[in-house]
C-alpha positions as CSV (number, residue, x, y, z in Angstrom):
1,A,-30.7,-32.8,-12.1
2,E,-30.3,-31.8,-15.7
3,A,-33.9,-30.8,-16.0
4,A,-33.6,-28.7,-12.8
5,F,-30.5,-27.0,-14.2
6,A,-32.2,-26.2,-17.5
7,Q,-35.2,-24.9,-15.6
8,A,-32.8,-22.6,-13.5
9,R,-31.2,-21.3,-16.6
10,N,-34.5,-20.6,-18.3
11,L,-35.7,-18.8,-15.2
12,R,-32.5,-16.7,-15.1
13,D,-33.0,-15.7,-18.7
14,L,-36.7,-14.9,-18.1
15,L,-35.9,-12.7,-15.1
16,E,-33.1,-11.0,-17.0
17,R,-35.5,-10.0,-19.8
18,V,-38.2,-8.9,-17.4
19,L,-35.9,-6.8,-15.2
20,L,-34.0,-5.3,-18.1
21,A,-37.4,-4.1,-19.5
22,L,-38.1,-2.6,-16.1
23,A,-34.7,-0.9,-16.0
24,A,-35.3,0.5,-19.5
25,R,-38.7,1.8,-18.2
26,K,-40.6,-0.4,-20.6
27,A,-43.3,-2.9,-19.9
28,P,-42.1,-6.5,-20.0
29,A,-43.2,-8.6,-22.9
30,A,-46.6,-10.4,-22.4
31,P,-45.1,-14.0,-22.9
32,D,-42.4,-13.2,-20.3
33,L,-45.0,-12.1,-17.8
34,E,-47.1,-15.2,-18.5
35,A,-44.1,-17.5,-18.0
36,L,-43.2,-15.6,-14.8
37,S,-46.8,-16.0,-13.6
38,D,-46.7,-19.8,-14.3
39,A,-43.4,-20.0,-12.3
40,L,-45.0,-18.1,-9.5
41,G,-48.0,-20.4,-9.4
42,A,-45.6,-23.4,-9.3
43,A,-43.6,-21.8,-6.5
44,L,-46.6,-20.7,-4.4
45,S,-48.2,-24.2,-4.7
46,N,-45.3,-25.3,-2.4
47,R,-46.1,-22.7,0.4
48,R,-47.2,-24.4,3.6
49,L,-47.8,-23.8,7.2
50,V,-44.6,-24.9,9.0
51,P,-44.0,-25.2,12.7
52,A,-42.1,-22.2,14.2
53,G,-40.5,-21.9,17.6
54,A,-42.5,-21.8,20.8
55,G,-45.5,-23.7,19.4
56,G,-46.2,-21.2,16.7
57,W,-46.6,-21.4,12.9
58,S,-45.3,-19.6,10.0
59,V,-45.6,-19.8,6.2
60,G,-42.7,-21.5,4.6
61,W,-41.7,-23.8,1.8
62,G,-43.2,-27.3,2.2
63,D,-41.6,-30.5,1.5
64,R,-43.1,-32.5,-1.3
65,G,-40.8,-35.5,-0.7
66,G,-38.4,-36.8,-3.3
67,D,-35.9,-34.7,-5.2
68,D,-36.8,-31.0,-5.0
69,L,-33.9,-29.6,-6.9
70,D,-36.1,-26.8,-8.2
71,R,-36.8,-25.8,-4.5
72,V,-34.0,-23.2,-4.6
73,L,-35.9,-21.4,-7.4
74,W,-39.1,-20.8,-5.4
75,P,-37.8,-17.9,-3.3
76,V,-36.1,-16.4,-6.3
77,V,-39.4,-16.3,-8.2
78,T,-41.4,-14.9,-5.3
79,S,-38.7,-12.2,-4.7
80,A,-38.7,-11.2,-8.4
81,V,-42.5,-10.9,-8.4
82,D,-42.3,-8.9,-5.1
83,V,-40.0,-6.4,-6.9
84,L,-42.2,-6.3,-10.0
85,T,-45.3,-5.6,-7.9
86,S,-43.8,-3.2,-5.3
87,K,-43.1,0.5,-5.3
88,W,-39.4,-0.4,-6.0
89,R,-40.2,-1.4,-9.6
90,H,-39.3,2.1,-10.7
91,K,-35.9,1.9,-8.9
92,V,-34.6,-1.1,-11.0
93,Y,-31.4,-0.1,-12.7
94,L,-28.7,-1.7,-14.9
95,C,-25.2,-1.1,-13.6
96,A,-23.7,1.8,-15.6
97,S,-20.3,0.2,-16.0
98,D,-19.7,-1.1,-19.5
99,D,-18.4,-4.5,-18.4
100,C,-21.0,-5.3,-15.8
101,R,-24.4,-6.9,-16.4
102,L,-25.7,-6.6,-12.8
103,I,-29.3,-5.5,-12.4
104,L,-29.9,-3.7,-9.1
105,V,-32.8,-2.3,-7.1
106,D,-31.9,1.0,-5.5
107,R,-33.6,1.3,-2.2
108,E,-31.5,4.2,-0.9
109,P,-33.1,7.6,-0.5
110,G,-31.7,10.5,-2.3
111,R,-29.6,10.4,-5.4
112,P,-30.1,7.3,-7.5
113,R,-27.3,4.8,-7.7
114,T,-25.9,4.2,-11.1
115,R,-23.4,1.4,-10.3
116,C,-23.4,-1.8,-8.3
117,R,-21.2,-1.7,-5.1
118,R,-18.3,-3.5,-6.8
119,C,-18.2,-1.2,-9.8
120,A,-18.8,1.9,-7.7
121,T,-15.7,0.9,-5.6
122,L,-13.6,0.3,-8.7
123,H,-14.8,3.7,-10.1
124,R,-13.9,5.6,-6.9
125,S,-10.5,3.9,-6.6
126,S,-9.7,4.6,-10.3
127,K,-10.7,8.2,-9.8
128,H,-8.4,8.4,-6.8
129,Y,-5.6,6.8,-8.7
130,R,-5.9,9.3,-11.6
131,A,-6.2,12.3,-9.2
132,Q,-3.6,11.4,-6.5
133,V,-1.3,8.5,-7.3
134,K,-0.6,8.9,-11.0
135,P,0.5,12.6,-10.8
136,R,2.9,11.8,-7.9
137,R,4.3,8.8,-9.8
138,D,4.7,10.9,-13.0
139,A,6.4,13.7,-11.0
140,L,8.9,11.2,-9.7
141,K,9.6,10.0,-13.2
142,R,10.2,13.6,-14.3
143,R,12.6,14.3,-11.4
144,R,16.1,15.0,-12.5
145,R,18.6,12.1,-12.0
146,P,21.8,13.1,-10.2
147,S,25.0,13.0,-12.3
148,P,27.8,10.5,-11.5
149,A,29.9,13.2,-9.9
150,E,27.0,14.3,-7.7
151,L,26.5,10.6,-6.6
152,E,30.2,10.3,-5.8
153,E,30.1,13.5,-3.8
154,A,27.1,12.3,-1.8
155,R,28.9,8.9,-1.1
156,R,32.0,10.7,0.1
157,R,30.1,13.0,2.4
158,R,28.2,10.0,3.9
159,E,31.5,8.2,4.5
160,E,32.9,11.3,6.2
161,R,29.8,11.4,8.5
162,L,30.2,7.8,9.4
163,R,33.9,8.2,10.2
164,A,33.1,11.2,12.4
165,R,30.5,9.3,14.3
166,A,32.8,6.3,14.8
167,A,35.6,8.6,16.1
168,E,33.1,10.3,18.5
169,R,32.0,7.0,19.8
170,E,35.6,5.9,20.2
171,S,36.4,9.0,22.2
172,L,33.3,8.5,24.4
173,N,34.3,4.9,25.1
174,R,37.8,6.0,26.2
175,E,36.4,8.6,28.6
176,V,34.1,6.0,30.2
177,V,36.9,3.4,30.8
């Protein structure tokens, strides 16, 4: 299990170096490409014809028997090579947020994305906060506070209104009875 975990970490680091080179519009280093090619060969050696529904067959991941803890890495390697060899290799970007390390493939037409979905949402919400919420909150802070005499006058008027309503209800109750 420790060997599979070390292999997964090495593959993660390898893919990060290769994809960061693509994002920087540079060619990946030759040793990294060689290591990725070796990982691809190991993954593809496990491709097999497997039974599919209704008596058909499809290409899937075979079972070698024993502990295949590295089995989860095979689709990752093939997907990374698919990106490297596809028309999308020019659409690999590093998220533009300073605190995010996510590497993304932008498959959307039109304007290229510069942030991952999480960072884009945070960016939009912070822009909304700065444009809408903060000015309102600051305006409320600047609003003049009423003086104690004005507060007392407002309390007295409220009590008068309540007494007037109570008297009106009392007179209506007398008329009904």
